[in-house]
Every structure is written in structure tokens, then in C-alpha cells.
DODOSE-576882 format. One record per residue (C-alpha): x, y, z. Coordinates in steps of 0.05 Angstrom, whole numbers, plus 5000, padded with zeros to 4 digits. Example, Ala and Ser with C-alpha at 12.3 -4.5 7.8 and 13.67 -1.06 7.14 Angstrom:
<recs>
524649105156
527349795143
</recs>
This chain:
<recs>
834012865071
838712665127
841711965123
844311575183
851011225181
852210525208
858310755246
856411145308
863111495309
862611705236
855511955250
858312405304
863712645256
858412795203
854313195253
860413565277
862813755207
856313875170
851014035222
854614415278
855415165270
861115235319
868515195303
869714845370
865314245351
868914185284
875514205320
873213635365
872313195303
879313345280
882413215348
878512565355
881812305291
888612545312
888512285383
884511635374
886311435303
881811405243
875710955241
876810285207
871710475154
876311025130
882110525121
878410185064
882910235003
876910394960
875211005002
882411215008
883411114934
877411534915
879812104959
886912074930
884112044859
879812654873
885713054900
890612864845
885512994791
884213674821
891613844818
891613634745
885714084728
889014694758
896214574734
898015064679
905414984661
908915654655
903216024690
900815654753
904015024780
899914544822
904614024854
901813364877
903413194949
900813045019
902813085092
905312485131
903212665202
907412245249
907612515320
910011995370
907912205440
905712875411
912613045383
912313315313
915712895259
911213125203
913713105131
910713395068
911412905010
912313244943
911812874876
915113114812
909912714773
902912774746
896612394767
897911814719
903811604762
901611834831
895011464825
898810804821
899810834896
896011034959
899411535005
903511235061
900511485127
902411515200
897710925211
902110515165
908210705207
910411305249
917711185232
921211625180
925311025158
919010675135
916611285098
923211305060
922310565041
915510745014
918411314973
923610834944
918110344927
914210894892
920111084848
921610354832
914410204814
912810834773
919511094749
917411754781
920912214830
919112434901
922112774961
920112925033
920613575071
921013565148
916414045184
918714555235
922814175287
921214635346
915414195367
919213535362
922213535432
929013355403
926712815354
927013185287
934613175278
936812625325
943812435346
941711735367
936511225347
930111115386
933410575429
939411005446
944210665398
948011025343
944011185281
945010655228
948810765163
942210655127
938811205167
944311705151
944511555076
937011485067
935512135103
940612495060
937512174998
930112325011
930112985050
934113515013
930014095041
927414275110
922214775134
925315285181
919915805192
912315775196
906215985237
908215545296
914615935306
921316045273
926315475270
932815775246
936115805314
934715905388
937816395438
940215815481
943915515422
946416185394
947516635455
952017115416
946917215360
942917845376
937417635327
936716915351
930417025392
925417115335
918316835340
920816305388
916315715407
919915285458
914315065503
914014315490
910613865439
903513805415
901213445478
904413945525
910313505544
915314015571
921714155533
928714125564
934814495540
938313865516
932813765464
934014425428
940214225389
936113705352
930514185334
933414805302
936314865232
943015185248
944514685302
942414115256
947114365202
952714345253
950813635274
951113455201
958413675199
959813205257
956612615221
960412785158
967112805194
965912185237
961411745194
962711995123
955412195110
951712835126
944312675139
942713405154
945213715090
938814075074
936414705039
931915175076
924715385060
918815695096
911415525095
905115765129
902515095153
895815435158
889315045154
885515605118
887515455045
889916185043
896916445028
896616985082
903617055110
903517815105
903018175172
897218615148
893418025119
894217465170
888216995179
890616535236
892815815230
885715545236
879215685271
879815115322
878515335393
876116035372
869116185397
864716695361
865517385390
872417245420
878517605393
883517125364
889217275411
885016995469
884016325435
888615725438
892815455381
893714815420
892614605491
896714065525
897013785595
900814375624
901914835565
896915295532
899515685472
895816335461
893916575393
898117205394
904316765393
902816535322
907616805270
905117065203
910216625167
912816395118
914416265045
918715785003
922616124948
925315704891
930515884838
927515474781
928815534707
921315554692
914615524726
913314784718
912814184764
919213884738
923414514743
920814714813
921814004839
928913974810
930614634845
928314354912
932213714900
938614104887
937114564947
937015204906
931615494951
930915995008
926016175063
922716815082
918316975142
913217295095
916317845053
917417714979
924617944980
929517674928
936017364953
941717034915
948116704940
953916414901
960616144925
967116014888
974316214877
973716584811
969817204829
972617904826
971218544864
965518884830
961918254807
956618354860
954619004826
954518724756
947918694717
950117994698
950417784771
947017104762
951016914700
957517084735
955316704797
953816064759
960016114715
964916234772
962215774827
956015444856
949315724879
945915644947
945214904961
951814744927
958514454948
965614724947
971414254954
978014554976
985214354981
990814854990
986815414961
985416074994
978716255024
972916224974
969116854955
961616924964
957217354920
950917594955
945118024929
938618194964
932918624940
927018864981
919818624972
917019124920
911019244966
914719165031
920019445077
927119655061
933019225082
937119335145
943018865134
945718225103
949217725148
953417105134
952316535182
958116045185
958515375220
964914965223
968214375257
975114405288
980313855296
978113725368
971313495343
967514115366
962914525323
962515285323
958415845293
959516575276
954917115248
958317635205
955018295184
957418345112
953118905082
948419415112
944420045099
946620735122
953121005149
953820545208
960520225227
962219585264
964119735337
969819425377
965318845398
964018675324
956818915330
953219355281
948819895313
941319815304
938520175244
932920485286
925420435278
920020835243
914320405269
908120755296
905020195337
898420555350
897120645275
900920025252
905120415202
912420495184
916620885135
921920675085
925821305101
931220855130
934320235101
936220045030
932319764972
938219314952
944419054985
949918674948
957118494962
962818004952
965117715019
971117295037
971516905103
976917255145
977416635190
977816105136
981515455149
982114995088
982514375132
975714485166
968814255145
964214865142
957615145116
955515845098
948516135091
945816845086
940717175132
937517815107
933918285156
928718805140
928019455178
923119415237
915819365216
909119265253
907618555272
900618275255
898418405327
899519155317
895219135254
889718785293
890019295350
889619875301
883819565262
879619325321
881219935365
882919495424
888619375472
893918845480
897818595540
904818865548
907818175536
905318175464
910518385412
908118935367
914019015319
919518575292
924718495237
922618005183
928017605149
930217105096
934816505102
938416205042
940315485035
947615375055
953715265012
958014715042
965514715042
969014035046
976613965054
979813574997
</recs>
């Protein structure tokens, strides 16, 4: 029996979600809520509370400490003017504590500062712990890592300290593009133009070059050094993770198992690369531009909520664009040549320094040493190279960056321009295959910064590149026996980014 709802708008939603057979109609319901706000009936605390109770109880039922961890969390979906300021709120706690509050939404406030106040209130009320993770900044049109407040004035001391307090981790790669760096910001980085989305924001408002520095992770880390030197606080001192951001409830970030972001805008019978991910006033982003990315990797002591949350809080995390490669980074002054090849690599790393996400404080000491180890995905591609990305601030107030090739596969040598020759490619695009006849299964080394200055603020993080492999578009072409426009990329080099280690002069 079909029941009618008193609210005409909710009746249309019900029909669109439960009666319609087309993805397009279901997408209209979602966009109506996003663009026009949620109906007042859904703001009822009783309705909101029942939904939150259902979700948190579901997490409790599926949480199996030591075997499968179900974290409780939600997405705060602020997007002023269509610019992405989304955060994922992650609780360390169980349902007993999280059910004492209702999630703070964009309708309560679109300002991150107000979200942080809510998080502080939650901890004060429950004695629990919570953090927030900024989404990919490449759709924020310069708002994700701002230099100034909304009114053009300097960011307040409270903003700087509260952001550093509540947002220890940031998402730097996902389906809607990669957010490590941009070719405009890093013109000397030959691998900077990877899965780049720089079209504008969600509503198609066009992007300008001056916005980019406040959108990408490497640039934000450099801005953080400026704030630290000039204001005494680094609001952008974050670890780096990846995530899919898919709306399919599937963990499908593998190139040969990619299921799109969602079905919105895709009509039956149409191939997915002809559909739209989003359509703004002047910008239409085609489906083939989606990236099959990414994953968050956590160095936790055990598979429990508490241990995983603690690892995120201390920034001992790294991002991959999909492969399940293993990467470790330690920094300190007490490592010796050969430690990188030791079977006790991790024990040596912790005993002699700090892991990714940690801090080194100098003085008159020589350059610190960095232990790096990377191992291929057991079911994936071999490794091409390991790179160290350094950012630093000089006495004149300017920030700089440099990418060092520190370990690589094969017999290649660095040329006079400090470039490492390409490893080559075994990709057969037509068949969507590749061979591990090139590359290495493991790369490890101890590296010392040849340009170290003990008086300069700096950060160091590792980027690991795989050998070239087929992109998901190549797998689709091979499976569906169809063609693809020349503009579509068919192979790429997947990668991982560790959280940085920060060096602070004494």
C-alpha cells in the first residue's frame, strides 16, 4: 500500500528514491537537498536522532576489535558558493558516547570555526575524543588552506591554533583528482601533473591561478612554515591520507575494479565516460577524468578504534592512489649506514628518531638522517623510485621546494640536470596488461639532506612511484571492446605520499 506524505516536497523525494527506476531521477533528489537545503521536517531532532542512533548502532554491531574496525563518523558538507570545505568527522568513541550528541551539520553553520567549537563541546560533554579531516582541496577555489579570513583580514590566533588542534590529517588524493601538488605550483616537478582537476568548484565557478596555493597539500605545508615563522603556530601541520569519496559503499580504488563515484547523471545504455560527474554553469567534468583513488594507510599498534584513531592523531599515516604498497619513514640523528637494510628496520627507526608525522628540533647539529623503506603491493606493480620532497623557508621569508630522487630500480644514473631517466613502460594499452619485468619489489635507503641549513624551518615527506600501469580507462576499453578519445589517459604511475617529518630550528 502506498502512503502519501503531508509534505509535497518529501513526497517528490519519496517517489524519486523509491519509485523511479532511473539514476537521473534519484540524482535530482540529492541535488535538490544540496542546492535548496533540507526540508524543515528533516530538521526535527527526533528524526535526526533516530537516524544517528541507527547509524551508530550499526557501527557497533559490525565492530570486531582486532579483526574489523568500524569507526563512527560522518561528513560535514560545507560548500559556500559551491567551494568544497567538506570535513569527515571521526570519533574515537563508541555509540554510548556519540549518541549523546547530534551531528553538527552545514545547516548549523558552514564555517569550520563553528565545527571546531562543536567538537570541543563534544569532548567536554562526553569525555570522548574526535578529529576532523579536510576533503580534497582542489574544488575549494582557494578556501581550503586560506592565508586570510573571509573578510580579507589576517586569520585570528584562535583560527590558527584551533585548526592545528582539530585537523591533524588531510585528504590529498581521491576520485575527484589528486591533491598533492599542481604543475603551476611545482613547475620543476616532472610528476606534478597527476590526475589533475583544476576546473573550478562544484557550481562551475572558474578557478584562477592565485587560488591554487591554498588548495594543494605541498603548497599548504609551505604556507604552514610561513605561519609558524611569523605567527608561532602552524595551522597546516597535517599528515596525509587518501580516500575514495565514492558514493557506492564499495572500496574499489583498484584500476581493474573501479565502479565510478556514483551513478548520478548516468543514463542506462550509456558508457560511463560519457556521463557527467558534476555539471556547473560553464564547466562539465566528464566521467573519464575520475581517478580510481585512493586509500588511507595507518601505522597502528592494533586493529582497534582507539589505536587507529591515535595513529591518525599523531599523523603516523600515509596516502596511496590505490595500490596497497607499504611505506615507512623515520628521521633522526642516530641512524647508521646499513640500518635501512636491517630486518629490525622499524625498531631501529623508532629507537633512533621519529616516524612520519613527527618533529625534529635542531640546534647546531648536522643534517638529520632519514630511513625510508617501500615495498610493492603484493598483487600490484613493481616500484620505479623513491623521492624525498622537501619544503623550507629562507631568511628572506620565501618558501621553496625540492624533489630528490633518493632510491630507484635498475642501473639508471642521475643526469647533469639532476633528473633520473624514465624506467620505461611495459603497458599494452589494447589488452590492458603490464609486466613486472622492470622495477623493484622493494626499495630502501638512508638519506641525508645535502642542502640542509640548521637555521631553516623545513618539512620532508616521501613520494613512492610505481612503474607505469594501465589506467582504469584502459581496462574499460579492453573489456567493452570500444574506443576512447585521444585526450583520455590510458596509463599512469600510481604513487604513495607519506606524512611529513617537520624540522624546527632550536
